N, C-alpha and C positions, 0 to 999 in steps of 0.2 A: 504494500500500500504506500509506504513512504517513497519507495523507488519510483512508483508510478506518479506520485505527487511531484517529486523532484523533477522527473522527466517533463511533466506538464508545465511546471514553472519555468524550466529552461527553455522549452519550446515557445512559451508565451513571451519570454524575455527576448529570445532571438528574433521572433516575429516583430516585436516592437522595435528592436534595433534595426532590422532590415527595412522597416517602414519609416525610418527617419529618427529613431531614438525615442526616448521618453521625454515628453514635454517638460516635466518637472525637473529633469536632470540636465537640460540643455539650455545654454544661453545663446543668443543670436551670434555672438562672436566666437564661441568655443565649438559649436556643433554638438552632435550627440555624444553623450558619455558612453565610454566602452563598458560593456557588461563584464563584471569581474566575478568569476566563479571560483569559490573556494573548493579545493579538492583535498581529500584525505585518503591515506592508505588504510583501508579497513582492517588489514592484518595487524597494524599497530594498535588499533583500538582493542582488538581481541587480546593481544598480548598484555596491554595495560590493564584490561578488565580482569583477566584471570586471577591475579594475586590481590585485587582490590578488596577493600573492606566490604563493599556491597556484595560482591560475588562470594566472598568467604562467608558472609552472613547467610546467603541463600544456600550454600553447600551445607553449612552447619544445621540449618533448619531441615533440609532434606535428609541428612544423616540421622538427626534426632527422630524424625518421623519414621524412618526405616527401622531404627532400633526399637521404637515403641511398637511398631507393627510386628516385628519379629518376636518381641517379648510377649505380645498378646496372641501369638500363633496365627496371625492373619496372613496366611501365605499368599493370598491373592493381592493384597496391598503390598506385600514385600516384593513380589514379582513386578508389580506396576511401578513401584518406586525405583527398583533396580533398572528397569527399562528406561525410565525417565532419566536416571543418572547417566546411563550409557548414551542415550540420545543427546543429552547435554554435552557430554564429552566429545562425541562425534561432531557435533555442531561447532564446538570450540576449535577442533582440529581443522575443519573446513574453513572457518573464519580466520584462524591464525596462520594457516599455511596456504590457503587458497583465496578465492575471491567471493566467498559466500557473504550475503548481506548481513549486516550487524544491527538490524533493527532492534533486537532484544537488548542490545548494549546501549544503543542510542537513546532508548527510553529513559535511561538513568541520567542523561545529561541534556535532555530536550529543552529544559527550562534555561539552560546556559547557552544554547545555540545562538540566540539573538546577540548576546554579548560577544561571543566568539566572532560572529559575522561582522559586528561593528569594529572590533579590535583589528580584524584583518582587512576591513574596508571592502567586503565582498557582498554581492547581491544574492548569491545562492551558494549553498554548500552541498556537494555530492561526493560520493565515493569515486575515486579516480578510475575505478574499474567499470563504472557505469556510463562513462562518456563514450558514446558511439561515434559522434561527429561533433565538430564545433566550427563555427564560422571564423574566418580569418581575424576579425576584429575583437574576438572574445579573449579576454585576459584570464589565465588561470593562476591561482595563488595557492600554494601548498599550505593548508591549515592543520596538517596532521599533528604537529606539536601542540597546538592550541586545543585540539580535540582530545588529546591524550591527558593533558594536564589535570582535568577534574578527577581523574582516577588516582591521583597522587602517586605516580610511578616512582620506584626507587631508582638509584643510579644503575643497579644491575638490570632492571627492567628497561631503562632507557638505552643501555648498551645493547641489550637483546633486540630491541626495536630497530636500532641503527643498523645492526648486522642483518636483520631480516630484510630491511628495505634495500639492501645492496643486491638482493636476489629477486628474481621473478617469482611470482606465485606458482604454486604447484597446480597444474590443471586438475579440475574436479574429477575426471575419470581416473587419473593417477592416484588421487587421494582415496577414492573409493576402493581401488585395487590394493592399496596399502593396508586397508582394514581387513580385507578378505584373506 
């Protein structure tokens, strides 16, 4: 849903730019303001989120619920929680090493996105893996570091992210095969 919304926003902005720009952003002397698109490496968000306090809290709650279900002899709930935990782990691998959307992570910082956009002076923020095409006048700005900051990454996490960003994402098919 977010990806579709972001795509619609970009399409509308590019249409406005192609039709002479945004009236509120242009002056007669300057011409149309270039669209500035903030892009982020979604893998970095996954790597920053994994050891974050909010994720640790989620995991502890899941483990507590699992232990309680096991103690109560509720095998159906135990299996469901184990499947949920495995699915979460699989998703984190797809997000951290591939280009899977990080909507579940973004929901934890959605209230901070307007401030991030203002700080970076961008009109739109999208995953760098979701840009299919862009017009020549569109300026992209890497906002990855600003998007990672709310998860309070440690120096080790930041080094891990820097190393990860030096490599291309692993294709989804290859990630699926690694699991099998």
